[in-house]
C-alpha angles and dihedrals in degrees: 000000000000119000117252108205090186093059100065095166093062092048093049095049095044116125092221097069129089122249122237092252092053090049092051092046092051091047090050092051092046092051091051091052093047090048090052094049090045091053091046093052093046090052091047092052092048092048091048088053090051094048090052092051091046091046091050093048092049091048088053090051092048092051089045092052093046092050095045092047091049094046096047091043088059089065102105105184115180107243094235092060126080106216124227115212113207120225104171098137125053113270093003130124121190117189121187128212097060104182089351097301114127096211095044115094142196114214126196116186132178119199141138090292096055142262113326123199109192125181131162086263105039148015122209130180125199110192119221098019124108139173117258097174144326140203134194118246116227132193123224090274088057091249117147107250104164147326139266118210129186110204133188114232128213087260090054094248122137118246125195120211124183114188127179122217114245099242092062098045096199130120091190115093125194100193145013114220118203 
């Protein structure tokens, strides 16, 4: 049956149309569904942002650990020498015997700019990290075999790194010396 827009009385009284109450109920249900979908997508965007930040921070930690392990593993101290690690400056560690050369040094510095790893070959800066403390790792014969560092991350959490010197070739430490 074709609609006749000029005959309004017949259209209003028609059995095929929705009542005002039915329309309001449908609109309420639709608005609730849209609100739930909006909340879901808002939380998904927020969660995705957090994951990106977490992934970026973890990537920085992985690069820092790899750089520290490589740099410290290049220390080749002859086993008959007891190494003296210099700590003249605040938050600075200077270790001799870089690649087996007595007068070649690895320097690790923590300051306001970040954690700097400086060797004769390279210089790396990790923003936001700093040195809290460090200890030398000794084997059962009291030879220095590595270093333990506690670092402060950009999120102010403490990170523990244990790195062996290259001449020893072990990642197992028997004792921490203060």
